[in-house]
C-alpha positions in Angstrom: 93.4 31.9 67.7 94.6 29.0 65.4 98.0 27.3 65.3 99.5 24.9 62.6 103.0 23.7 62.4 103.5 24.9 58.8 106.3 22.5 58.0 106.4 19.5 55.9 105.8 16.1 57.7 108.9 14.1 57.7 108.3 10.3 58.4 111.3 8.6 60.2 111.6 4.9 60.4 112.9 3.6 63.9 116.5 2.8 62.7 116.9 6.5 61.7 115.1 8.0 64.6 117.6 9.6 67.0 116.9 11.7 70.0 117.9 14.8 68.2 115.5 14.1 65.4 112.6 13.6 67.9 113.5 16.7 69.7 113.5 18.8 66.7 110.1 17.4 65.6 108.5 18.1 69.0 110.0 21.4 69.4 107.9 22.8 66.4 105.0 20.6 66.4 104.1 20.2 70.1 106.1 22.9 72.0 105.4 25.4 69.5 101.7 24.8 70.0 102.0 24.6 73.7 104.1 28.0 73.6 101.5 29.7 71.6 98.7 28.7 73.8 100.8 29.7 76.9 101.6 33.3 75.4 97.9 34.0 74.4 96.5 33.0 77.7 99.2 34.9 79.5 98.3 37.9 77.6 94.4 37.6 77.9 94.2 37.4 74.1 91.4 34.9 74.2 88.3 36.5 75.4 85.4 34.7 77.3 83.6 32.8 74.7 86.7 32.8 72.4 88.4 29.6 71.0 91.7 28.1 70.4 92.2 25.9 67.5 95.1 23.5 67.1 95.7 21.4 64.0 96.7 17.8 64.4 95.9 14.4 62.8 94.4 11.0 63.2 97.9 9.3 63.3 97.5 8.8 67.0 94.5 6.4 66.5 95.8 4.3 63.6 99.7 4.9 63.0 101.5 3.4 60.1 105.1 2.5 59.7 107.3 5.5 60.1 104.8 7.3 62.1 106.4 7.1 65.7 106.9 10.7 66.0 103.7 11.8 64.1 101.5 9.4 66.0 102.9 10.3 69.5 102.6 14.0 68.6 99.0 13.7 67.3 98.1 11.9 70.5 99.8 14.6 72.8 98.0 17.5 70.8 94.7 15.6 71.0 95.1 15.3 74.9 96.3 19.1 75.1 93.3 20.1 73.3 90.9 18.3 75.6 92.7 19.7 78.6 92.3 23.3 77.3 88.6 22.8 77.1 88.2 22.3 80.9 88.9 25.8 82.1 85.8 27.3 80.4 84.8 30.0 79.4 86.8 29.5 76.3 86.6 26.6 74.0 89.3 24.6 72.2 89.3 22.3 69.3 91.6 20.5 67.0 91.2 20.6 63.2 92.2 17.1 62.1 92.5 16.3 58.3 91.8 12.6 57.7 93.2 10.4 54.9 90.5 8.7 52.8 91.3 5.3 51.2 89.5 5.1 48.0 87.6 8.4 48.2 86.9 9.8 44.8 85.3 13.3 44.7 82.2 13.6 42.3 81.0 16.6 40.3 77.4 17.6 41.2 76.1 16.1 37.8 77.5 12.9 39.1 80.5 12.7 36.6 84.1 11.7 37.8 85.9 14.0 40.1 89.2 15.7 39.4 
């Protein structure tokens, strides 16, 4: 079973960050994931040896300006994923896309990437 928020990430600077904005962000990105995990475990939908995969990010480790919500959510999802791995026999993991600074893909022949 895999979960992703599926909505565009909106960055909010602190002067514009209201409790309502924060609640809305967390409702989808954290409580959506938590609700999915709760529902599938209650239904017995993850068999022994099965896996739960959440999607998150690395903003919790190195947040930039405007990432108060994103960074706190990434940290919370990381902690949730680690906790879910404790009651084996199922596994849990978090797919984390990283940002690359200066990464330029290359073709197999060594030419410049696209």
